[in-house]
C-alpha positions as CSV (number, residue, x, y, z in Angstrom):
1,M,9.7,0.6,8.1
2,S,7.6,-0.9,5.2
3,S,4.1,-1.2,5.0
4,N,4.3,-5.3,5.7
5,A,6.9,-4.7,8.3
6,L,5.0,-3.8,10.9
7,Y,2.6,-6.3,10.7
8,T,5.0,-9.0,10.7
9,D,6.7,-7.5,13.8
10,L,3.4,-7.2,15.4
11,S,2.0,-10.3,13.6
12,G,1.2,-11.8,17.2
13,Y,-1.2,-8.7,18.4
14,Y,-3.3,-8.4,15.2
15,D,-6.2,-9.8,16.6
16,L,-5.9,-7.4,19.3
17,M,-5.4,-4.4,17.5
18,C,-8.6,-5.4,15.9
19,S,-10.1,-6.5,18.9
20,D,-13.4,-3.9,18.5
21,I,-14.2,-5.4,15.3
22,N,-17.3,-7.6,14.9
23,Y,-16.2,-9.9,12.5
24,Q,-19.3,-12.4,13.0
25,Q,-21.9,-9.3,12.1
26,Q,-20.1,-8.1,9.1
27,S,-19.7,-11.8,7.8
28,A,-23.1,-12.3,8.3
29,S,-23.9,-8.9,6.8
30,I,-22.0,-10.2,3.4
31,H,-23.8,-13.8,3.5
32,R,-27.2,-12.1,3.4
33,L,-26.1,-9.5,0.3
34,H,-24.8,-13.1,-1.2
35,Q,-28.5,-14.5,-1.1
36,F,-30.1,-11.4,-2.2
37,L,-27.6,-10.5,-4.9
38,G,-25.4,-13.2,-5.9
39,N,-25.4,-16.6,-6.8
40,N,-25.9,-18.0,-3.5
41,G,-22.7,-20.5,-4.3
42,K,-20.7,-21.5,-1.1
43,Q,-17.0,-21.2,-2.5
44,H,-15.6,-17.8,-0.6
45,L,-12.1,-15.9,-1.0
46,D,-11.1,-13.6,1.4
47,L,-8.5,-11.4,-0.4
48,A,-6.0,-9.6,2.5
49,C,-7.3,-12.3,4.8
50,G,-4.9,-11.4,7.5
51,T,-5.1,-14.0,10.7
52,G,-8.6,-15.4,9.3
53,P,-11.0,-13.9,11.4
54,H,-13.6,-13.4,8.5
55,V,-12.6,-16.8,7.1
56,R,-13.4,-18.1,10.5
57,H,-17.4,-17.1,10.5
58,F,-17.7,-17.6,6.4
59,I,-16.6,-21.6,7.2
60,D,-19.4,-21.5,10.1
61,L,-21.8,-20.0,7.8
62,G,-21.1,-23.3,5.1
63,Y,-19.1,-21.9,2.9
64,Q,-15.8,-23.6,1.9
65,C,-13.1,-20.9,2.2
66,R,-9.6,-19.7,0.9
67,G,-7.8,-16.8,2.2
68,L,-4.8,-14.6,0.5
69,D,-2.5,-12.6,1.9
70,I,1.0,-11.2,1.4
71,N,2.3,-11.7,5.1
72,Q,3.2,-15.1,6.2
73,P,3.1,-14.9,9.6
74,M,-0.5,-13.7,9.5
75,L,-1.6,-17.1,6.9
76,D,0.5,-19.1,9.9
77,M,-1.9,-17.8,12.4
78,A,-4.9,-18.3,10.1
79,M,-4.2,-21.7,9.3
80,R,-4.4,-22.4,13.1
81,R,-7.3,-20.7,13.6
82,C,-9.1,-22.1,10.2
83,P,-7.5,-25.9,9.3
84,E,-10.8,-26.2,7.2
85,A,-9.7,-23.5,4.5
86,Q,-6.8,-22.9,2.2
87,F,-4.6,-20.3,2.2
88,N,-1.8,-18.6,-0.1
89,L,1.0,-16.5,-0.2
90,Q,-0.4,-14.0,-2.9
91,D,-0.8,-10.1,-3.8
92,M,-4.4,-9.3,-4.2
93,T,-3.2,-7.3,-7.0
94,A,-2.7,-10.0,-9.5
95,F,-4.1,-13.8,-7.7
96,Y,-4.8,-16.6,-9.5
97,L,-6.9,-19.5,-8.5
98,E,-7.5,-22.7,-10.6
99,Q,-11.0,-22.7,-9.6
100,P,-13.4,-20.0,-9.6
101,V,-15.1,-18.9,-6.4
102,D,-18.7,-17.7,-5.7
103,L,-18.0,-15.1,-3.4
104,I,-14.9,-12.8,-3.1
105,T,-14.4,-10.2,0.2
106,C,-11.9,-7.8,1.1
107,F,-12.7,-6.4,4.4
108,L,-11.5,-3.6,6.5
109,Y,-10.7,-1.1,3.6
110,S,-7.7,-3.4,2.5
111,I,-8.9,-2.6,-1.3
112,H,-6.8,0.5,-0.9
113,Y,-3.4,-1.6,-0.4
114,S,-3.8,-1.9,-4.2
115,A,-1.6,1.5,-3.7
116,G,-2.2,2.7,-7.0
117,I,-4.7,3.2,-9.8
118,E,-3.1,0.6,-12.5
119,R,-2.5,-2.0,-9.2
120,L,-6.0,-1.2,-8.3
121,K,-7.3,-1.9,-11.7
122,S,-5.0,-5.0,-11.9
123,C,-6.9,-6.2,-8.8
124,I,-9.9,-5.9,-9.8
125,A,-9.3,-7.7,-13.4
126,S,-8.2,-10.8,-11.2
127,V,-11.2,-11.0,-9.1
128,H,-13.2,-10.7,-12.1
129,R,-11.5,-13.7,-13.7
130,A,-11.8,-15.3,-10.2
131,L,-15.6,-15.2,-9.7
132,N,-18.3,-17.5,-11.0
133,D,-20.9,-15.8,-13.2
134,G,-23.3,-14.3,-10.9
135,G,-20.6,-14.3,-8.4
136,I,-20.0,-11.0,-6.2
137,F,-17.2,-9.1,-5.2
138,C,-17.8,-6.9,-1.4
139,F,-14.9,-4.4,0.1
140,N,-15.5,-1.3,1.7
141,S,-13.7,1.7,0.7
142,V,-13.3,5.4,2.0
143,D,-13.7,8.5,-0.8
144,K,-11.0,10.5,-0.6
145,H,-12.7,14.0,-1.0
146,R,-14.6,13.0,2.2
147,I,-11.4,12.7,4.4
148,D,-11.1,14.5,7.4
149,N,-7.2,14.5,8.0
150,R,-8.2,15.7,11.3
151,L,-9.4,12.4,12.5
152,S,-8.2,9.0,14.2
153,I,-9.8,6.5,15.9
154,K,-8.5,5.1,19.0
155,H,-8.7,1.8,21.3
156,F,-7.2,0.3,24.2
157,A,-6.5,-3.2,25.3
158,E,-4.5,-5.4,27.5
159,F,-3.1,-8.6,27.0
160,E,-0.8,-11.0,28.7
161,G,0.1,-8.3,31.4
162,H,0.5,-5.3,28.8
163,H,-1.1,-2.3,27.8
164,F,-1.7,-1.2,24.4
165,A,-2.8,1.9,22.8
166,F,-4.1,1.9,19.3
167,E,-4.4,4.8,16.6
168,S,-5.5,5.0,13.2
169,G,-6.4,7.8,10.6
170,W,-6.6,8.5,6.9
171,H,-4.4,11.3,5.5
172,Y,-5.1,12.7,1.9
173,S,-3.1,15.9,0.8
174,G,-5.7,16.7,-1.9
175,Q,-4.3,15.3,-4.7
176,G,-2.7,12.4,-6.4
177,E,-3.9,8.5,-6.4
178,N,-2.4,8.0,-3.3
179,Q,-3.5,8.9,0.7
180,S,-2.0,7.5,3.6
181,L,-3.2,5.3,6.1
182,N,-1.0,6.3,9.7
183,L,-0.7,3.7,12.3
184,S,0.5,3.9,15.9
185,I,1.1,1.6,18.2
186,A,1.7,1.7,22.1
187,K,2.7,-1.3,24.3
188,S,3.7,-0.3,28.1
189,Q,3.5,-1.8,31.3
190,Q,1.2,0.8,32.8
191,P,-2.0,1.5,31.3
192,F,-3.1,4.1,29.0
193,T,-5.9,6.3,31.0
194,Q,-5.7,9.2,28.5
195,Q,-4.4,10.3,25.5
196,A,-1.3,12.2,27.2
197,D,-0.1,8.8,28.1
198,V,0.8,8.0,24.9
199,D,2.1,11.0,24.1
200,A,4.3,11.0,27.1
201,D,8.0,10.4,28.1
202,T,8.1,6.6,26.5
203,S,11.5,5.8,29.1
204,A,9.1,6.7,32.2
205,H,6.4,4.3,31.2
206,Q,8.7,1.9,29.6
207,T,6.9,1.9,26.1
208,E,7.4,0.4,23.0
209,L,5.7,2.4,20.1
210,W,5.6,1.3,16.5
211,Q,4.5,3.9,13.7
212,D,4.0,3.5,10.1
213,Q,2.4,5.1,7.3
214,H,1.0,3.0,4.9
215,T,0.6,4.3,1.1
216,M,-2.9,3.5,0.0
217,V,-4.9,3.9,-3.4
218,A,-7.2,7.1,-3.3
219,T,-10.1,7.1,-5.5
220,S,-13.5,8.8,-5.1
221,F,-16.3,6.7,-5.0
222,A,-17.3,8.0,-8.5
223,E,-14.1,7.0,-9.8
224,L,-13.9,3.3,-8.4
225,Q,-17.3,2.6,-9.9
226,A,-16.1,3.8,-13.3
227,L,-13.6,1.3,-12.6
228,L,-15.5,-1.2,-11.7
229,E,-18.4,-0.9,-14.0
230,P,-16.6,-2.8,-17.4
231,Y,-16.7,-5.6,-15.2
232,F,-19.4,-5.6,-12.5
233,E,-23.4,-4.5,-12.0
234,V,-22.5,-2.0,-9.0
235,H,-24.2,-1.4,-6.3
236,I,-23.1,1.0,-3.1
237,F,-24.7,1.0,0.4
238,E,-24.2,2.4,3.3
239,H,-21.5,1.3,5.7
240,D,-23.6,-0.1,8.1
241,Y,-23.4,-3.9,8.6
242,E,-26.8,-4.1,10.9
243,K,-29.1,-3.3,7.8
244,I,-29.0,-3.1,4.1
245,V,-29.0,0.7,3.5
246,P,-28.4,2.4,0.0
247,W,-25.1,5.0,0.2
248,D,-26.7,8.6,1.0
249,L,-24.4,9.9,-1.5
250,S,-22.6,12.1,1.4
251,S,-20.9,10.0,3.4
252,G,-17.5,9.2,3.3
253,N,-17.3,5.3,4.0
254,A,-19.2,3.2,1.9
255,L,-19.9,-0.4,0.8
256,F,-19.8,-1.6,-2.5
257,V,-21.4,-5.1,-3.9
258,C,-19.9,-5.6,-7.1
259,V,-22.0,-8.5,-9.4
260,K,-20.1,-10.2,-12.3
261,I,-21.9,-10.0,-15.5
């Protein structure tokens, strides 16, 4: 299954898959960073916007918003959620805006969907062209050298009488410019009470299972900073949306805030 196919197949469940994410807190945090470091303008673009939950909160914060994604079913839901915004079907690695914006966001590690260093460079150049002077580009990233291939994140949810189990984890082989994001989604008529339920005989539980492995670009934070610095003044913060704290030089997740120079 292609990296886009899983989300198309399950686009109606995407918000459920991300139900543990505090979109309001993330949006408010970036709004504060834009006030401190950006030009404080109100034109906003969300890359890889999905169904538009971040866009919704930025609209509520007073922004004029646009969203961009490569998945039309996602954009259809985003338009219903945020009729005030403009949405476009474009690839974030080579997009074009007729009018520049003041703030560009790319949440949920979506910057890694660039899939290769050359495409990541193209994405960065596209972002720089699309920003007004003093505008900022905010995104979160994972350092390839700090990935623990043994770790994954799991959560469970219920929707329309069905039980869902979601699992995701990063994997990096230790060399090269690609890493993978491994996804697993199980839908059952019976609750998943423990991990063994997810791995059990699916026929016994009448379970539907979707699995995918997305090819993502792999960089270290030092490599990523080097790619950004020809275009931006780069600030790296801890991946903490409750407070603004400089990156501690050791954690494997970080928030990049890049001011156009």
